[in-house]
C-alpha positions, 0 to 999 in steps of 0.5 A: 574517516580516515581516507577516502577513495575514488575509483577511476575507469582506466581512461580517467586513472589520473584524475584523481590527484585533482581531487586529493583522493587515493585513485582506486584503479578500475583496469582489472577483473578476474576473467576466465580460468581465474586469470588477471585481465588488465586494460592499458594504463599509462606507463608512468602511472604509480601509486593508488589502489587496484580495484578488482572486478569479477565481471565475466567470471566463468567457471574455476581456476587456480586462486594461488596462480591468480593472487600471484598475478595480482602482487605482482602487478601491485608491486610493479605499479606501486599499489598499495592496496586492493579493492575487490569489487566481487559482485553477484553471488559469493563463490568459493573460488572467490573466496579462496581468492579473497583469503590468499590476498588477505594473508599476503596484504597484512603482511605487506601492511597494504590494505583489502578491501572485499565485499561483506559476504566474503569478510569471513574468509578475509580477516583483518580486510575492510568490510565495504558496505554498499550506501544502497539500502533495501530497507531500514537507513544507511545510519542504521546499517553502517551502526550494524556493520561498525558493531560486528566488524569493528569501527576499523573495519567497515568501509562506506562503498557509495554506490551510484545514484542514478542506476536502474536495477531490473529484477533480479538485480545483480551487478551493476544496474543502468545509467538513468539520466537527471531528466528520468530521475526527474520524471513525475508522473502525469496521473498522480491524482489517478493513483491516489483515487479509489477504484470503488466507492460505496454509497455510505462513504460518500456521507462519511459515516465509516462503518455500515453493513452496505460497505462493499468488498475491497472498497476503500473507506476511511480508516476506523476501527471495526469493532469486534462482535460481542460474545453471545453470553456477554450479549445475554448479560449486557444486552445489545449495544445501541449499534446493534439495536439499530441493526435490529430495527433495520433488520424488521424493515426489510420484511416489515408489512405496511399493512399490518399495524401489529409490529410486535405479531411481526416481530414474533413471527420474524423470530419464529422464522429465526431471522431474529435472535430473541436478543434482536427481538427484544431490542427492536424500538416498537414504538418507532415502527409503529409512528411509521406504519401511522405516518404519510410516508407508509400510507404512500407505501401501501397505496403503491402496493395496492396499485401492483407496484409493491416497493424494492427492499434493500436494492442492490446496485453496482455500475461505473460512474464518471470519477470526476463526479466525485474527484474534480481531479480525476481525468475525464476518461476515469470511471469508479465503481460505485456500489450501494444498497438502497433501503427502500424504492416505490414508484410514483405516479411521477417516477421513483421515490427513494427512502433511507431509514436512519435510526440516528437519535436526533430530535429537534428540527435543528438537529434533524436538518443538519443531519440530513445534510451529511446523508445528502451525498448518500442520497444523490448516489442512490438517485444516480444509480437507481436512474440508470439502472431502473431507467426511471427518474427518481423524483423523490429522496426522502429520509426517515428518521425512526427516532422522531418519526420525522420524514424529510424530503431532499 
């Protein structure tokens, strides 16, 4: 870095010497008609550079006459260079001005600084690269400028760091005080909290058919569906097999023990594909139909209270129930689908079917705890929506044929 320039307003034009820097006097602008306008400076002020603004310029004018005025003022004040602080959209008249100034400054041996849009019109000038970048890094920006114009022509224009630029931005922004810069939004926790949750998220499983549209979820890679010919050759994946079993559960008649016949009916109605029909875990469903849980479901149906299947719900709940940092006034939208719900003499019973491959009592108990938040969410939702208390929360693991009350 060969030289540091300090831009000084008219009222502080003599302060550059205190810092050992070359002053660039901010007392000049190109006004209407392309005439040079200036503020009053001390009579004895000499040296430094002229900083020429275009603030308030409207219409055109004579660039030759303008440059004659600028160069005359530079000679009178002993300025040895010019900084063209041309902000806003580039204009042809300012481009012509920069072009004329570039020739004359080169003849005098003076440096001329121009904004990057005017660099092609002012060969040999030094190109101002603002420190305020909207993308990437300043280091990368300067490296690109040095490669394009050469290091000797690249000049860093350090912008004010405390300015607010309402969009669309043009020219300088509004000054911002330190208190505004240090402001911390008092509701940061609310910004991080999701506005929508699904019941399956609460147990940490990332993928489930009941996840609602636009609900926040932990990042995961969603597997692509296999082409039909691949499924026919390789068969369904374990996840797809579990989905096929869940699909049968939506329509399963708990009073009919002939599971293969029920599956055939569903396939005949095109509710199951042939591949899904073959993948259904028939022994698991037969164990379910012979279980005490199925007997309770048949009793409820015989009493004129058929179970609700795939019961979908959407409701607002206090956000603090899922995030203790949330404000008491915040709410979150909770969505989900309960596999099955039936009425008992004391209230509602919720059933959630699981195809997890767990068999020992220890495995079943540990896995059940992962699903507890999900069933608690179901209980909260159905209690409010159906206006009846939930008295039982049942997890039924199909692989071992085990029902567990939580």
